[in-house]
C-alpha positions in Angstrom: -30.5 11.1 -20.6 -28.8 11.6 -17.1 -27.1 14.4 -18.1 -30.1 16.2 -19.4 -31.8 15.6 -16.4 -28.7 16.6 -14.3 -28.5 19.8 -16.3 -32.0 20.6 -15.6 -32.7 19.7 -12.0 -29.3 20.3 -10.4 -27.0 23.5 -10.7 -23.5 23.1 -11.3 -23.8 19.7 -11.8 -20.3 19.0 -12.8 -19.2 20.1 -9.3 -18.6 16.6 -7.8 -16.5 17.8 -4.6 -19.5 19.8 -3.4 -21.3 17.6 -1.1 -25.0 19.0 -1.9 -24.2 18.3 -5.7 -23.0 15.0 -5.0 -26.0 14.0 -2.9 -28.5 15.2 -5.5 -26.6 13.4 -7.9 -26.8 10.0 -6.0 -30.6 11.1 -5.4 -31.3 11.5 -9.2 -29.7 8.2 -10.0 -32.0 6.6 -7.9 -34.9 8.1 -9.4 -33.4 6.9 -12.8 -33.0 3.5 -11.4 -36.6 3.2 -9.6 -38.5 4.3 -13.1 -36.4 1.8 -15.1 -37.0 -0.8 -12.6 -40.9 -0.6 -12.0 -41.1 -1.0 -15.9 -38.9 -4.1 -15.8 -41.0 -5.5 -12.7 -44.0 -5.1 -14.7 -42.2 -6.9 -18.1 -41.0 -9.8 -16.3 -43.7 -10.7 -14.0 -45.9 -10.6 -17.3 -43.5 -13.1 -18.5 -42.9 -15.2 -15.7 -46.5 -16.0 -15.4 -47.0 -16.7 -19.0 -44.1 -18.9 -19.3 -44.4 -20.7 -15.9 -40.5 -19.8 -15.1 -39.6 -19.8 -11.5 -36.2 -18.1 -12.7 -38.3 -15.3 -14.8 -40.4 -14.6 -12.0 -37.7 -14.7 -9.3 -35.9 -12.2 -11.6 -39.2 -10.1 -11.6 -39.2 -9.6 -7.5 -35.3 -9.3 -7.6 -36.4 -6.1 -9.9 -38.9 -5.2 -7.1 -36.2 -5.3 -4.7 -34.2 -3.2 -7.0 -36.9 -0.5 -6.5 -36.6 -0.8 -2.7 -32.6 -0.3 -3.2 -33.2 2.6 -5.4 -35.5 4.1 -3.2 -33.3 3.6 -0.1 -30.5 5.3 -2.2 -32.9 8.3 -2.7 -33.9 8.5 1.1 -30.2 7.9 2.2 -28.6 10.5 0.0 -31.5 12.8 1.0 -31.2 12.7 4.8 -27.2 13.0 4.2 -27.7 16.6 3.0 -29.7 17.6 5.9 -27.3 20.5 8.2 -26.0 19.8 11.3 -28.4 20.3 14.2 -28.7 20.4 18.3 -29.2 16.5 18.2 -26.5 15.7 15.2 -23.7 18.4 15.6 -21.6 16.3 13.0 -24.5 16.3 10.3 -26.3 13.4 8.9 -23.5 12.2 6.5 -23.5 8.5 7.9 -27.1 7.9 6.6 -25.5 7.2 3.4 -23.4 4.4 4.9 -26.6 3.3 6.6 -28.6 3.1 3.1 -25.4 1.0 1.5 -25.9 -1.3 4.4 -29.5 -1.7 4.1 -29.1 -2.2 0.2 -26.6 -4.6 0.9 -29.0 -6.7 3.3 -31.6 -6.6 0.2 -29.0 -7.9 -2.1 -28.1 -10.9 0.2 -31.8 -11.6 1.0 -32.8 -11.8 -2.9 -29.4 -13.9 -3.3 -30.9 -16.7 -0.8 -34.5 -16.5 -1.9 -33.1 -17.2 -5.4 -31.2 -20.0 -4.2 -34.3 -21.5 -2.6 -36.5 -21.2 -5.3 -33.9 -22.6 -7.8 -33.4 -25.8 -5.6 -37.6 -26.2 -5.5 -37.5 -25.6 -9.1 -34.6 -28.3 -10.1 -36.2 -31.0 -7.9 -39.8 -30.5 -9.1 -38.6 -30.1 -12.6 -41.3 -27.8 -13.8 -41.4 -27.2 -17.5 -40.8 -23.9 -19.0 -43.2 -22.2 -21.7 -41.0 -21.1 -24.2 -41.4 -18.3 -26.7 -39.6 -15.9 -28.8 -41.2 -12.7 -27.5 -40.0 -13.8 -24.0 -36.4 -14.3 -24.9 -36.7 -10.9 -26.6 -38.2 -8.8 -23.7 -35.3 -10.8 -21.5 -32.7 -8.8 -23.9 -34.3 -5.7 -23.9 -34.0 -5.9 -19.7 -30.5 -6.9 -20.3 -29.8 -3.4 -22.5 -31.9 -1.6 -19.5 -29.6 -2.9 -17.0 -26.4 -2.4 -19.1 -27.5 1.5 -18.9 -28.0 1.5 -15.3 -24.8 -0.4 -14.5 -22.6 1.8 -16.7 -24.5 5.2 -15.1 -24.0 4.0 -11.5 -20.5 2.6 -11.9 -19.6 6.0 -13.7 -21.1 8.0 -10.6 -19.4 5.5 -8.2 -15.9 6.6 -9.4 -16.8 10.5 -9.6 -18.5 10.6 -6.4 -17.0 7.9 -4.3 -20.3 6.7 -3.6 -20.9 3.3 -2.1 -24.5 3.8 -2.6 -23.9 3.9 -6.5 -21.5 1.1 -6.1 -24.3 -1.0 -4.4 -26.7 0.0 -7.1 -24.2 -0.7 -10.3 -23.5 -4.1 -8.4 -27.3 -4.7 -8.5 -27.7 -3.8 -12.0 -24.7 -6.3 -13.0 -26.2 -9.1 -11.2 -29.7 -8.4 -12.9 -27.7 -8.7 -16.1 -26.1 -11.9 -15.0 -29.6 -13.2 -13.9 -31.5 -12.0 -17.3 -28.7 -13.5 -19.6 -28.7 -16.7 -17.6 -32.6 -17.0 -17.8 -31.9 -16.3 -21.8 -29.7 -19.3 -22.0 -32.0 -21.7 -20.1 -35.1 -20.7 -22.4 -33.0 -21.2 -25.5 -31.5 -24.9 -24.1 -34.9 -25.7 -23.4 -36.3 -24.7 -26.3 -33.6 -26.4 -28.7 -33.0 -29.5 -26.5 -35.8 -29.8 -24.4 -33.7 -30.1 -21.4 -34.8 -28.2 -18.4 -31.9 -26.3 -16.8 -33.9 -23.5 -15.2 -33.1 -24.4 -11.6 -29.3 -25.1 -12.3 -29.2 -21.6 -13.7 -31.2 -20.0 -10.9 -28.5 -21.5 -8.6 -25.5 -20.2 -10.3 -27.1 -16.8 -10.6 -28.0 -16.8 -6.9 -24.4 -17.3 -6.0 -23.5 -14.3 -8.0 -26.1 -12.1 -6.5 -25.0 -13.0 -2.9 -21.8 -12.6 -3.0 -21.3 -9.2 -3.7 -24.3 -8.0 -1.1 -22.0 -9.6 1.3 -18.9 -7.6 0.3 -20.8 -4.3 0.4 -22.2 -5.1 3.7 -18.5 -5.8 5.3 -17.3 -2.5 3.7 -20.3 -0.3 5.1 -20.0 -2.1 8.5 -16.3 -1.1 8.9 -17.2 2.7 7.7 -20.0 2.5 10.3 -17.7 1.2 13.1 -14.7 3.9 12.1 -12.8 2.4 9.1 -9.0 4.2 8.9 -8.5 6.6 6.3 -6.1 6.0 3.5 -2.4 6.1 4.6 -1.7 9.0 1.9 -4.0 11.2 3.7 -2.7 10.8 6.9 1.2 11.2 5.6 0.0 14.3 3.9 -1.4 15.6 7.2 2.0 14.9 9.0 3.7 16.4 6.3 1.8 19.7 6.5 2.1 19.7 10.3 6.3 18.9 10.3 6.6 21.9 7.6 6.1 24.3 10.3 8.7 26.0 11.7 7.3 25.9 15.1 6.4 22.2 15.4 9.3 19.6 15.5 6.7 16.5 16.1 3.4 15.1 16.0 1.7 12.1 17.5 -1.7 10.5 18.6 -3.3 11.2 15.3 -7.0 10.4 15.1 -9.2 10.9 12.3 -13.0 10.2 12.3 -15.3 9.7 9.3 -18.9 11.3 9.8 -19.8 10.9 6.1 -18.2 11.8 2.8 -16.9 15.3 3.1 -16.9 15.5 6.7 -13.6 14.2 8.3 -12.5 15.3 11.7 -9.6 14.5 13.5 -7.1 15.4 16.3 -3.6 15.4 17.0 -0.8 16.2 19.7 1.8 18.4 18.3 5.6 19.5 19.9 5.7 23.3 20.3 8.0 25.6 21.8 7.8 26.5 25.6 9.3 30.0 25.4 7.1 31.2 22.9 3.7 33.3 24.3 0.5 31.3 23.7 -0.9 33.8 21.3 1.9 33.3 18.9 1.6 29.4 19.1 -2.0 29.5 18.7 -1.9 31.9 15.5 0.7 29.3 14.0 -1.4 26.0 15.0 -4.7 27.8 13.2 -2.4 28.3 10.2 -1.4 24.6 10.1 -5.1 23.6 10.6 -6.6 25.7 8.1 -4.0 24.6 5.7 -4.5 20.9 6.5 -8.6 21.5 5.8 -7.6 23.0 2.5 -5.5 20.1 1.4 -7.2 17.0 2.7 -10.6 18.1 3.6 -10.0 16.8 7.3 -11.2 19.3 9.9 -8.6 18.8 12.6 -8.1 20.2 16.3 -4.3 20.3 17.8 -3.4 19.6 21.4 -0.2 21.6 22.2 2.7 19.8 24.0 5.1 22.7 24.6 8.4 20.3 24.9 11.4 22.2 23.4 12.9 25.8 23.4 13.3 28.0 20.0 16.3 29.9 19.6 16.4 33.6 19.4 17.7 33.3 15.7 15.0 30.9 14.7 12.4 33.2 16.5 13.6 36.3 14.4 13.3 34.3 11.4 9.8 33.0 12.1 8.6 36.5 12.7 10.3 37.5 9.8 8.9 35.1 7.1 5.7 33.4 8.3 4.0 36.8 9.9 2.1 37.6 6.5 1.0 34.2 6.3 -0.2 33.4 9.7 -2.2 37.1 9.7 -3.8 35.7 6.4 -5.2 32.4 7.6 -5.8 33.7 11.4 -9.5 35.5 10.3 -10.4 32.8 7.5 -13.8 31.5 7.6 -14.0 27.5 7.9 -17.0 27.1 5.8 -16.4 23.2 6.1 -16.6 23.4 10.0 -19.9 22.6 11.8 -21.6 25.4 13.5 -20.1 24.7 16.9 -16.8 24.4 15.6 -16.4 27.6 14.1 -13.9 29.9 15.8 
């Protein structure tokens, strides 16, 4: 179903590296999840009232929180597509992190509320009204959530999306919660023992823990999480492959949202070459890094050594064509204020 909707509403929907396509896919997954959660909320709240089950009613309100989660995902991914403007020259990509943070808070809140309600249910010892239709509809709920789990988990890997990861975890929590309720109903139906409150306590722990994990990860991203080591190593490798740069230091990379990485670095260049020649070589390296790693980097040139005449001749002979090729290349990934 999701593939059909993607084909219909998103152009080049398989181009996952395109930031606009990526955010539209996240938004579409949020729309699909919203529709499913609205349906499940109506079903579960009806069953919960009919059976007098605190865990079923709590699970229904968990679906209502899932609706809010999906809406936040839609809004967050939509805002992240807004181009850079005067007030936000680096774009709006971090709105996706903010949305993920809000989703994690909702997940943790649901876990706490479920824990409180389950404790009350345990001490009150409320009896459940067990029916085969209640069990059947809860199994149907598990199937729906199984679909949204696999959908968001697949998109999480393809899009490297914390929002889809949060929605996948939310769906997994719902499956665990609904399955626990089914077990409670079956146990009471066959033994008369009410384990509704105990099951609710166990489920609340499964709900809260991944929410806390997502919260920590998104806070790290908002505070300025370090990029993977292999990205830094690749940048250094490209820099040191230059015939004019013999060293680099103070490499700093900043994450302004998926596909919007910016950085700076000091590079050691020869002091006996004219600035125009060095600038062209440095521009060549910057563009190479942007193409290979997606990091829009700016260099500070440190004139720290002298190049020999032989090396100078070899440089002009071998690299002039490549430098001219990159010199006037349009850097499409740069924000407007950073175009040369």
